[in-house]
FILOTOR-661352 format. One record per residue (C-alpha): x, y, z; chain; residue in one letter; residue number from 1. Coordinates in steps of 0.25 Angstrom, whole numbers. Layout:
BEGIN
R      u      v      w  kette  rest   nr
R      X      Y      Z      A     A  NUM
...
//
This chain:
BEGIN
R      u      v      w  kette  rest   nr
R    104     20    -14      A     M    1
R     97     30    -21      A     N    2
R     82     30    -14      A     Y    3
R     80     34      0      A     N    4
R     72     25     11      A     Q    5
R     61     31     13      A     C    6
R     57     29     27      A     W    7
R     70     21     30      A     L    8
R     79     33     28      A     N    9
R     81     33     44      A     Y   10
R     83     47     47      A     S   11
R     93     49     60      A     F   12
R     85     52     73      A     I   13
R     94     61     84      A     E   14
R     91     57     99      A     N   15
R     82     46     97      A     Y   16
R     79     42    111      A     S   17
R     77     28    109      A     D   18
R     91     25    104      A     K   19
R     98     19    116      A     D   20
R     89      7    114      A     L   21
R     94      5     99      A     L   22
R    108      3     99      A     T   23
R    109    -12     98      A     E   24
R    103    -23     91      A     L   25
R    101    -38     97      A     T   26
R     95    -48     87      A     V   27
R     88    -61     91      A     C   28
R     85    -69     80      A     V   29
R     95    -79     83      A     N   30
R     95    -91     71      A     E   31
R     86    -80     62      A     N   32
R     97    -70     62      A     K   33
R    102    -70     47      A     N   34
R     87    -69     43      A     D   35
R     86    -57     34      A     I   36
R     75    -51     38      A     I   37
R     83    -49     52      A     I   38
R     93    -45     45      A     Q   39
R     87    -34     40      A     N   40
R     79    -31     51      A     A   41
R     92    -29     59      A     I   42
R     97    -21     46      A     N   43
R     87    -12     46      A     E   44
R     85     -8     61      A     L   45
R    100     -6     64      A     T   46
R    101      4     50      A     Y   47
R     90     11     54      A     A   48
R     96     13     68      A     L   49
R    108     16     62      A     K   50
R    102     29     53      A     N   51
R     92     33     63      A     I   52
R    100     33     77      A     L   53
R    114     32     72      A     G   54
R    114     18     78      A     I   55
R    122      7     74      A     N   56
R    116     -4     81      A     V   57
R    124    -16     85      A     S   58
R    119    -31     81      A     C   59
R    118    -43     90      A     E   60
R    111    -57     87      A     Y   61
R    108    -64    100      A     Q   62
R    100    -78    102      A     D   63
R     86    -75    105      A     G   64
R     88    -79    118      A     T   65
R     97    -68    122      A     E   66
R     88    -56    121      A     T   67
R     84    -55    134      A     E   68
R     98    -52    136      A     K   69
R     99    -42    127      A     V   70
R     96    -26    135      A     T   71
R     98    -16    124      A     T   72
R     95    -11    110      A     G   73
R     86    -19    100      A     I   74
R     83    -33    100      A     I   75
R     77    -40     89      A     L   76
R     72    -55     92      A     K   77
R     64    -64     84      A     L   78
R     52    -72     93      A     L   79
R     50    -85     96      A     N   80
R     37    -84    102      A     D   81
R     26    -88     94      A     D   82
R     16    -83    104      A     N   83
R     22    -67    101      A     S   84
R     10    -60     96      A     K   85
R     21    -52     85      A     I   86
R     18    -58     70      A     S   87
R     26    -65     62      A     E   88
R     30    -50     57      A     E   89
R     27    -45     70      A     G   90
R     38    -38     78      A     Y   91
R     38    -34     93      A     R   92
R     47    -20     97      A     I   93
R     49    -19    113      A     L   94
R     57    -10    120      A     Q   95
R     61    -12    134      A     T   96
R     73     -8    142      A     G   97
R     85     -4    133      A     K   98
R     81    -15    121      A     T   99
R     72    -14    108      A     V  100
R     66    -28    105      A     R  101
R     60    -31     92      A     I  102
R     54    -46     92      A     E  103
R     48    -53     79      A     A  104
R     45    -68     77      A     K  105
R     52    -65     63      A     T  106
R     61    -58     57      A     G  107
R     51    -50     48      A     Q  108
R     45    -45     61      A     G  109
R     59    -40     66      A     L  110
R     61    -33     54      A     L  111
R     48    -24     55      A     Y  112
R     50    -22     70      A     G  113
R     64    -18     67      A     C  114
R     59     -7     55      A     F  115
R     47     -5     67      A     D  116
R     58     -1     78      A     L  117
R     66      7     67      A     I  118
R     53     15     62      A     R  119
R     50     19     76      A     R  120
R     64     24     78      A     I  121
R     65     32     65      A     G  122
R     52     39     70      A     Q  123
R     59     43     83      A     G  124
R     52     35     91      A     L  125
R     54     30    104      A     S  126
R     56     15    106      A     V  127
R     55     14    120      A     R  128
R     44      6    126      A     G  129
R     40      1    113      A     L  130
R     32    -14    114      A     D  131
R     24    -17    100      A     I  132
R     20    -28     95      A     N  133
R     18    -27     79      A     E  134
R     12    -37     69      A     N  135
R      9    -32     54      A     P  136
R     -7    -31     53      A     K  137
R     -6    -36     39      A     N  138
R      2    -48     34      A     N  139
R      4    -43     21      A     I  140
R      9    -30     19      A     R  141
R     12    -28      2      A     M  142
R     16    -19     -7      A     L  143
R     13    -21    -21      A     N  144
R     23    -13    -31      A     H  145
R     18    -11    -46      A     W  146
R     33    -11    -53      A     D  147
R     35    -16    -67      A     N  148
R     45    -24    -72      A     M  149
R     51    -13    -80      A     D  150
R     53     -3    -69      A     G  151
R     39      5    -69      A     S  152
R     31      5    -57      A     I  153
R     14      6    -59      A     E  154
R      9     17    -53      A     R  155
R     24     20    -47      A     G  156
R     25     32    -43      A     Y  157
R     40     32    -37      A     S  158
R     51     29    -49      A     G  159
R     52     15    -54      A     K  160
R     52      1    -47      A     S  161
R     63     -3    -39      A     F  162
R     61    -19    -42      A     F  163
R     59    -19    -56      A     F  164
R     66    -12    -70      A     E  165
R     68    -16    -85      A     N  166
R     60    -28    -81      A     D  167
R     72    -33    -69      A     E  168
R     70    -34    -54      A     I  169
R     77    -24    -46      A     L  170
R     86    -28    -35      A     I  171
R     94    -18    -28      A     N  172
R     95     -8    -15      A     E  173
R     80     -5    -15      A     R  174
R     74    -17    -16      A     T  175
R     80    -21     -2      A     K  176
R     77     -6      3      A     D  177
R     62     -8     -2      A     Y  178
R     61    -20      5      A     A  179
R     66    -11     18      A     R  180
R     58     -1     14      A     L  181
R     45    -10     15      A     I  182
R     49    -19     27      A     A  183
R     51     -7     37      A     S  184
R     35     -4     34      A     V  185
R     32    -20     35      A     G  186
R     28    -23     21      A     I  187
R     31    -36     18      A     N  188
R     28    -39      4      A     A  189
R     29    -34    -10      A     T  190
R     25    -36    -24      A     V  191
R     36    -28    -31      A     I  192
R     28    -29    -47      A     N  193
R     17    -24    -52      A     N  194
R      3    -30    -51      A     V  195
R      1    -27    -65      A     N  196
R     11    -38    -69      A     V  197
R     16    -37    -84      A     H  198
R     27    -41    -94      A     K  199
R     39    -45    -85      A     A  200
R     33    -44    -72      A     A  201
R     25    -56    -76      A     T  202
R     39    -64    -76      A     E  203
R     42    -59    -61      A     L  204
R     39    -74    -57      A     I  205
R     49    -81    -67      A     T  206
R     63    -84    -64      A     E  207
R     67    -73    -72      A     R  208
R     65    -62    -60      A     Y  209
R     64    -73    -49      A     L  210
R     77    -71    -44      A     G  211
R     78    -58    -43      A     K  212
R     64    -58    -35      A     L  213
R     70    -67    -24      A     R  214
R     82    -57    -22      A     T  215
R     70    -47    -20      A     I  216
R     62    -57    -12      A     A  217
R     74    -59     -3      A     D  218
R     76    -44      1      A     I  219
R     62    -43      1      A     F  220
R     62    -55     10      A     A  221
R     74    -49     20      A     G  222
R     63    -39     24      A     Y  223
R     50    -47     26      A     G  224
R     44    -44     12      A     I  225
R     38    -54      2      A     K  226
R     40    -53    -12      A     L  227
R     26    -53    -21      A     F  228
R     25    -51    -36      A     L  229
R     14    -48    -44      A     S  230
R     10    -58    -55      A     I  231
R      3    -58    -69      A     N  232
R     -7    -68    -68      A     F  233
R     -5    -73    -82      A     A  234
R      9    -76    -80      A     A  235
R      6    -90    -85      A     P  236
R      4    -85    -99      A     I  237
R     13    -74   -100      A     E  238
R     25    -79    -93      A     I  239
R     21    -94    -91      A     G  240
R     16    -99   -107      A     G  241
R      1   -104   -103      A     L  242
R     -9   -100   -110      A     P  243
R    -18    -96    -98      A     V  244
R    -16    -89    -84      A     S  245
R    -29    -97    -79      A     D  246
R    -27   -100    -64      A     P  247
R    -36   -113    -65      A     L  248
R    -27   -118    -77      A     D  249
R    -18   -128    -70      A     E  250
R     -6   -124    -80      A     R  251
R     -7   -111    -74      A     V  252
R     -7   -114    -60      A     Q  253
R      5   -124    -63      A     N  254
R     13   -111    -69      A     W  255
R      8   -102    -58      A     W  256
R     14   -116    -48      A     N  257
R     27   -115    -53      A     D  258
R     30   -101    -54      A     C  259
R     26    -99    -39      A     V  260
R     38   -111    -38      A     K  261
R     48   -105    -44      A     K  262
R     45    -91    -38      A     I  263
R     45    -97    -25      A     Y  264
R     59   -103    -27      A     E  265
R     64    -92    -30      A     Y  266
R     56    -83    -19      A     I  267
R     53    -92     -8      A     P  268
R     47    -80      1      A     N  269
R     39    -74    -11      A     F  270
R     25    -67     -8      A     G  271
R     17    -71    -18      A     G  272
R      9    -65    -30      A     F  273
R      1    -53    -31      A     L  274
R     -9    -53    -44      A     V  275
R    -18    -43    -51      A     K  276
R    -27    -49    -61      A     A  277
R    -39    -46    -70      A     D  278
R    -38    -33    -68      A     S  279
R    -33    -21    -78      A     E  280
R    -29    -30    -87      A     G  281
R    -21    -40    -79      A     R  282
R    -23    -55    -82      A     P  283
R    -31    -63    -72      A     G  284
R    -39    -76    -69      A     P  285
R    -52    -68    -75      A     F  286
R    -46    -71    -89      A     T  287
R    -49    -87    -87      A     Y  288
R    -63    -85    -79      A     G  289
R    -55    -86    -66      A     R  290
R    -59    -78    -52      A     T  291
R    -48    -70    -45      A     H  292
R    -49    -80    -35      A     A  293
R    -43    -90    -46      A     D  294
R    -32    -83    -50      A     G  295
R    -26    -80    -36      A     A  296
R    -29    -93    -31      A     N  297
R    -21   -100    -43      A     M  298
R     -8    -93    -39      A     L  299
R    -11    -93    -24      A     A  300
R    -10   -108    -24      A     R  301
R      4   -107    -30      A     A  302
R      7    -98    -20      A     L  303
R      2   -104     -8      A     K  304
R     13   -115     -7      A     P  305
R     24   -105     -6      A     Y  306
R     16    -95      3      A     G  307
R     14    -85     -9      A     G  308
R      2    -75     -8      A     L  309
R     -7    -73    -20      A     L  310
R    -12    -58    -20      A     I  311
R    -23    -55    -29      A     W  312
R    -24    -39    -30      A     R  313
R    -41    -38    -30      A     C  314
R    -40    -25    -40      A     F  315
R    -49    -31    -51      A     V  316
R    -58    -24    -61      A     Y  317
R    -63    -23    -75      A     N  318
R    -57    -10    -79      A     C  319
R    -63    -11    -94      A     M  320
R    -76    -10    -88      A     Q  321
R    -88     -1    -94      A     D  322
R    -87     10    -84      A     W  323
R   -101     15    -91      A     R  324
R   -109      6    -82      A     D  325
R   -109     13    -68      A     Y  326
R   -111      1    -60      A     K  327
R    -97     -3    -66      A     T  328
R    -87      0    -54      A     D  329
R    -73     -3    -52      A     R  330
R    -75     -2    -38      A     A  331
R    -83    -16    -37      A     K  332
R    -72    -25    -45      A     A  333
R    -61    -29    -33      A     A  334
R    -74    -33    -26      A     Y  335
R    -83    -38    -36      A     D  336
R    -70    -48    -41      A     N  337
R    -66    -52    -27      A     F  338
R    -77    -54    -17      A     I  339
R    -82    -67    -23      A     G  340
R    -70    -73    -22      A     L  341
R    -68    -71     -6      A     D  342
R    -63    -85      0      A     G  343
R    -58    -91    -13      A     K  344
R    -44    -87    -13      A     F  345
R    -32    -95     -9      A     E  346
R    -27    -91      5      A     D  347
R    -14    -85      0      A     N  348
R    -23    -76     -9      A     V  349
R    -24    -62     -5      A     V  350
R    -33    -51    -13      A     L  351
R    -28    -36    -14      A     Q  352
R    -37    -27    -11      A     I  353
R    -34    -12    -16      A     K  354
R    -40     -5     -4      A     N  355
R    -51      2    -13      A     G  356
R    -59     -4    -24      A     P  357
R    -55      6    -35      A     M  358
R    -39      7    -36      A     D  359
R    -33     15    -24      A     F  360
R    -38     28    -26      A     Q  361
R    -38     39    -17      A     V  362
R    -51     37    -10      A     R  363
R    -59     23    -12      A     E  364
R    -66     15     -3      A     P  365
R    -60      0      3      A     V  366
R    -62    -10     -7      A     S  367
R    -73    -18     -1      A     P  368
R    -66    -32     -4      A     L  369
R    -61    -29      9      A     F  370
R    -74    -31     15      A     G  371
R    -79    -41      6      A     G  372
R    -67    -52      7      A     L  373
R    -66    -60     18      A     K  374
R    -60    -73     15      A     N  375
R    -49    -68      6      A     T  376
R    -34    -62     10      A     N  377
R    -34    -47      7      A     M  378
R    -22    -38      4      A     I  379
R    -27    -21      4      A     L  380
R    -20    -15     -7      A     E  381
R    -16     -1     -6      A     V  382
R     -9      9    -15      A     Q  383
R      5     15    -11      A     A  384
R      8     20    -24      A     A  385
R     -1     32    -26      A     Q  386
R     -8     30    -38      A     E  387
R    -20     38    -36      A     Y  388
R    -14     46    -24      A     T  389
R     -4     54    -30      A     G  390
R      7     45    -36      A     Q  391
R     17     48    -26      A     Q  392
R     17     63    -32      A     I  393
R      6     66    -23      A     D  394
R      6     63     -8      A     V  395
R     -4     54     -3      A     C  396
R     -2     45     12      A     Y  397
R     -9     34      9      A     L  398
R    -10     27     22      A     I  399
R    -23     35     26      A     P  400
R    -30     28     15      A     M  401
R    -24     16     18      A     W  402
R    -30     15     34      A     K  403
R    -45     18     28      A     E  404
R    -44      7     20      A     V  405
R    -38     -1     33      A     L  406
R    -48      4     43      A     N  407
R    -60      4     33      A     F  408
R    -71     -6     39      A     E  409
R    -77    -16     29      A     T  410
R    -86    -22     39      A     Y  411
R    -82    -37     34      A     A  412
R    -83    -43     48      A     K  413
R    -93    -41     58      A     E  414
R    -82    -36     67      A     D  415
R    -77    -27     57      A     G  416
R    -66    -27     47      A     A  417
R    -56    -17     43      A     T  418
R    -49    -18     30      A     V  419
R    -37    -17     39      A     A  420
R    -44    -30     47      A     D  421
R    -46    -38     32      A     I  422
R    -33    -34     26      A     V  423
R    -24    -39     39      A     S  424
R    -32    -52     40      A     G  425
R    -37    -50     52      A     R  426
R    -51    -50     48      A     A  427
R    -51    -63     41      A     Y  428
R    -39    -69     50      A     N  429
R    -31    -70     36      A     Q  430
R    -16    -69     34      A     I  431
R    -13    -64     19      A     N  432
R    -18    -52     21      A     C  433
R    -13    -38     22      A     G  434
R    -10    -24     13      A     M  435
R     -2    -20      0      A     A  436
R      1     -8     -7      A     A  437
R      3     -3    -20      A     V  438
R     18      2    -17      A     S  439
R     22     17    -20      A     N  440
R     37     13    -23      A     T  441
R     48     15    -33      A     G  442
R     63     19    -36      A     N  443
R     61     35    -33      A     D  444
R     71     39    -23      A     F  445
R     61     39    -12      A     N  446
R     54     27    -17      A     W  447
R     41     32    -17      A     T  448
R     41     44    -26      A     G  449
R     34     52    -17      A     H  450
R     43     53     -3      A     D  451
R     29     54      3      A     L  452
R     23     43     -2      A     A  453
R     32     34      6      A     A  454
R     24     36     18      A     A  455
R     12     27     10      A     N  456
R     23     15      8      A     L  457
R     27     16     22      A     Y  458
R     14     18     26      A     G  459
R      8      4     19      A     F  460
R     18     -5     25      A     G  461
R     15      1     40      A     R  462
R      0      1     37      A     L  463
R      0    -13     31      A     A  464
R      9    -18     44      A     W  465
R     -2    -10     53      A     N  466
R    -13     -6     49      A     T  467
R    -18      1     62      A     E  468
R     -7     13     61      A     L  469
R    -12     26     57      A     T  470
R    -10     35     44      A     S  471
R     -2     45     54      A     E  472
R      5     35     60      A     Q  473
R     10     29     48      A     I  474
R     13     44     41      A     A  475
R     22     49     54      A     L  476
R     30     36     53      A     E  477
R     33     37     39      A     W  478
R     36     52     41      A     I  479
R     45     52     53      A     K  480
R     53     39     47      A     L  481
R     54     49     32      A     T  482
R     57     62     35      A     F  483
R     64     70     48      A     P  484
R     58     69     60      A     H  485
R     53     84     62      A     K  486
R     40     89     66      A     D  487
R     38     97     54      A     K  488
R     40     86     44      A     V  489
R     33     76     51      A     I  490
R     20     85     53      A     K  491
R     20     89     38      A     T  492
R     23     76     32      A     I  493
R     13     70     39      A     F  494
R      4     80     36      A     D  495
R      5     80     22      A     I  496
R      4     64     22      A     L  497
R     -8     64     31      A     M  498
R    -18     74     21      A     K  499
R    -12     68      8      A     S  500
R    -22     57      6      A     W  501
R    -33     67     10      A     P  502
R    -28     77      2      A     V  503
R    -24     71    -12      A     Y  504
R    -39     65    -11      A     E  505
R    -44     79    -10      A     K  506
R    -38     84    -22      A     Y  507
R    -40     71    -31      A     T  508
R    -52     62    -28      A     S  509
R    -64     68    -20      A     P  510
R    -73     59    -11      A     L  511
R    -67     45    -17      A     G  512
R    -71     46    -32      A     I  513
R    -55     42    -35      A     G  514
R    -48     42    -49      A     W  515
R    -50     54    -57      A     M  516
R    -35     53    -61      A     V  517
R    -26     52    -74      A     N  518
R    -29     38    -80      A     P  519
R    -16     30    -80      A     G  520
R     -7     38    -72      A     S  521
R    -17     40    -61      A     H  522
R    -12     54    -58      A     Y  523
R    -17     67    -58      A     G  524
R    -34     71    -62      A     P  525
R    -41     65    -72      A     N  526
R    -55     67    -65      A     V  527
R    -60     56    -78      A     D  528
R    -49     50    -79      A     G  529
R    -51     35    -73      A     Y  530
R    -46     28    -83      A     E  531
R    -54     15    -85      A     Y  532
R    -66     24    -85      A     D  533
R    -69     26   -100      A     R  534
R    -83     28   -100      A     W  535
R    -84     40    -90      A     G  536
R    -80     45    -76      A     T  537
R    -75     36    -64      A     Y  538
R    -82     47    -54      A     H  539
R    -94     48    -61      A     R  540
R    -94     63    -62      A     A  541
R   -105     71    -69      A     D  542
R   -112     84    -67      A     R  543
R   -118     80    -54      A     N  544
R   -110     73    -46      A     G  545
R   -100     62    -47      A     L  546
R    -96     49    -39      A     G  547
R    -98     33    -41      A     V  548
R   -110     27    -38      A     D  549
R   -107     15    -30      A     R  550
R   -118     12    -22      A     T  551
R   -127     -2    -23      A     V  552
R   -138      7    -25      A     R  553
R   -135     14    -38      A     S  554
R   -121     13    -40      A     G  555
R   -111      1    -43      A     T  556
R   -114     -6    -30      A     G  557
R    -99     -4    -24      A     Y  558
R   -103      0    -11      A     A  559
R   -110    -14     -9      A     G  560
R    -96    -21    -10      A     Q  561
R    -93    -16      5      A     Y  562
R    -99    -23     19      A     N  563
R   -110    -14     26      A     E  564
R   -110     -3     30      A     P  565
R    -99      1     22      A     N  566
R   -108     -3      9      A     A  567
R   -120      8     14      A     S  568
R   -112     18     19      A     M  569
R   -104     18      4      A     Y  570
R   -119     16     -3      A     E  571
R   -123     29      4      A     N  572
R   -119     43     -1      A     I  573
R   -122     48     13      A     E  574
R   -112     38     21      A     T  575
R   -103     34     11      A     C  576
R    -90     41     16      A     P  577
R    -86     55      8      A     E  578
R    -72     50      5      A     E  579
R    -80     40     -3      A     L  580
R    -92     47     -8      A     L  581
R    -89     48    -23      A     L  582
R    -83     32    -24      A     F  583
R    -97     28    -19      A     F  584
R   -106     39    -24      A     H  585
R   -111     48    -35      A     Y  586
R   -113     60    -28      A     V  587
R   -117     73    -34      A     R  588
R   -110     86    -33      A     Y  589
R   -120     93    -24      A     D  590
R   -119     83    -14      A     Y  591
R   -115     87      0      A     K  592
R   -105     80      8      A     L  593
R   -102     81     22      A     K  594
R    -94     91     23      A     S  595
R   -106    100     16      A     G  596
R    -98    103      3      A     K  597
R   -104     97     -8      A     T  598
R    -98     85    -17      A     L  599
R    -92     96    -29      A     I  600
R    -87    105    -19      A     Q  601
R    -80     96    -10      A     H  602
R    -73     91    -24      A     I  603
R    -69    106    -25      A     Y  604
R    -64    108    -10      A     D  605
R    -56     95    -10      A     T  606
R    -48     97    -22      A     H  607
R    -45    111    -19      A     F  608
R    -41    107     -3      A     E  609
R    -33     96     -9      A     G  610
R    -24    105    -19      A     A  611
R    -24    115     -8      A     E  612
R    -19    105      3      A     E  613
R     -7     99     -8      A     V  614
R     -2    115     -7      A     E  615
R     -2    113      7      A     K  616
R      7    100      7      A     M  617
R     16    106     -1      A     V  618
R     19    119      8      A     R  619
R     20    108     19      A     D  620
R     29     99     12      A     W  621
R     38    113      7      A     E  622
R     39    117     22      A     D  623
R     47    103     25      A     L  624
R     59    108     17      A     K  625
R     71    107     23      A     G  626
R     66     98     35      A     L  627
R     66     86     25      A     I  628
R     76     79     16      A     P  629
R     77     88      3      A     D  630
R     75     76     -6      A     D  631
R     62     73      1      A     V  632
R     55     87      1      A     Y  633
R     58     89    -14      A     M  634
R     55     77    -18      A     R  635
R     40     78    -11      A     C  636
R     39     94    -14      A     R  637
R     39     90    -29      A     E  638
R     27     80    -26      A     R  639
R     21     90    -18      A     F  640
R     19     99    -29      A     Y  641
R     16     88    -40      A     K  642
R      7     86    -29      A     Q  643
R      0    101    -29      A     L  644
R      0    101    -42      A     E  645
R     -8     88    -44      A     N  646
R    -16     93    -34      A     A  647
R    -20    107    -41      A     R  648
R    -24     98    -53      A     E  649
R    -33     88    -46      A     W  650
R    -40    100    -40      A     R  651
R    -41    107    -52      A     D  652
R    -45     94    -62      A     R  653
R    -56     89    -52      A     I  654
R    -62    102    -48      A     N  655
R    -63    106    -63      A     T  656
R    -69     93    -66      A     Y  657
R    -80     93    -56      A     F  658
R    -83    108    -58      A     Y  659
R    -85    106    -72      A     R  660
R    -92     93    -71      A     K  661
R   -102     98    -58      A     S  662
R   -103    114    -62      A     G  663
R   -103    117    -49      A     V  664
R    -93    127    -43      A     K  665
R    -84    127    -31      A     D  666
R    -89    135    -20      A     E  667
R    -77    140    -15      A     K  668
R    -75    147    -29      A     N  669
R    -62    141    -31      A     R  670
R    -55    139    -45      A     T  671
R    -60    127    -53      A     I  672
R    -60    129    -67      A     Y  673
//
């Protein structure tokens, strides 16, 4: 094994107070004892106890009726009680006397219960007196990998793919360790190939690859994970020999029906398809004058007999539109494309909607589609891969951002409906809903490039399982499972994580304006660098001010896509949240913010502050030398110095640009060239 196991490294804990409760394991699953998920649950529990506590657990199988006679150790039990409050993936942990019981209706529930117990022990927490029922808040908890068949990863910042190499599928020890890693935080679905499906990836749905895909699917299934594939909407043309891929053409429908049938013959537990269509050059139903519903429903009907889902991305916009027209607004595109189709999708179609209307910027408003669609299954899509948030060079803990999105009140219902209510299915009594994250993994030794970026992978899984967890809770869990249990280590890394998103925002993107990055790479400052804005600047800066007028009154009208009172709040410059001020309004440089500062002075101050706070991060990290493993210390130290260089460049480039644009000097007389 030439890589680490992230939060599953299982460091030894001395003098754990509840060790006496954990020395024996009794498994009461009757005829299910050969279930691979249950076997994996047992293996994970025994492996963890050996490494964390030095216990060699003895394991005994008993008939379920005999469990009341077991008086010591851990008891794993499958329940037959349909009236239980435990869901199909849920579990109960109960500690009484000298026993710790983990009960569930399914092997998957037992697996999650075992990982929960391991998580508590790994943090050094007591298990005495535990009595908890845990059910996931979201039914779909998915990772989207943007891995290409040649081994590259689009927006990948952690090495190469561990799924593909030279147009072949990789299956090795890391395949299982990946499944262990994501199952440990409750992720139950994964798409292993890029949504931009090109060349060999189009053939993944053919017999050339289905044998190996079945092997991967079986490994995943042993950890309660369903395999999904991204598909090319034009596959009937590219690999099927048809002249069209029109979703209303009977030949196309039959081709997909045959294709799906073959997939399920190989992979009976196949999850379904993910589709990106009619955006950024990808083929789709628009070619034939059809709607997104036409395209999605055709594929969904092929999958439905087998229980498969069709996930259709709402990241749809015309990247070739004429930006000289200031009424043109990419932010409006997703809503405009999909709001009129509400209720027209099959019940196994799920619309996957990015957290914001643009493209994973460091600060965006919540997509208005979450408040607009009421009769359609929805998944919230976030990006753990730090495309616009530092690319796993700059540390940026993203859970606070995702929490803000989940807690956003859409006012879609009279009694309220947060995004968390909607994507969990609670708001409209839906089942096929949840969360998806663009994965940040690769074949680097530490999986995520920056060791601290693993907090985002861990955090996504935990948040998708339980949207009520706080950013602080998740950060502390991850730190204690990953690093030595030393107060200074825990406090320092916690402080770095919790301030990292605001700090990154300070030295990059003021007040929601976004972009201003180098086109193509999306890393480093380029104030006029928005790649699709060929005729002007995205930020609309001139000698008097900057920002995009998205009001109904005088701008693009985007603010009107929200329900009231959000629409009015964004429409009015005085009530618009200041962190989104430049997203919704063109603002003069001399406009006074609530702090009393002018807009231009705020830009100067935050960019200086952001660079200074990165300097402090570097010093704080260097104080951990000798307290954490040397390899982790050195890898992160190197990235912190790159982040510091990056922050200083952002500071100087942004401040210089707006000083020259505005002609207004810094009130504090700092050096701006």
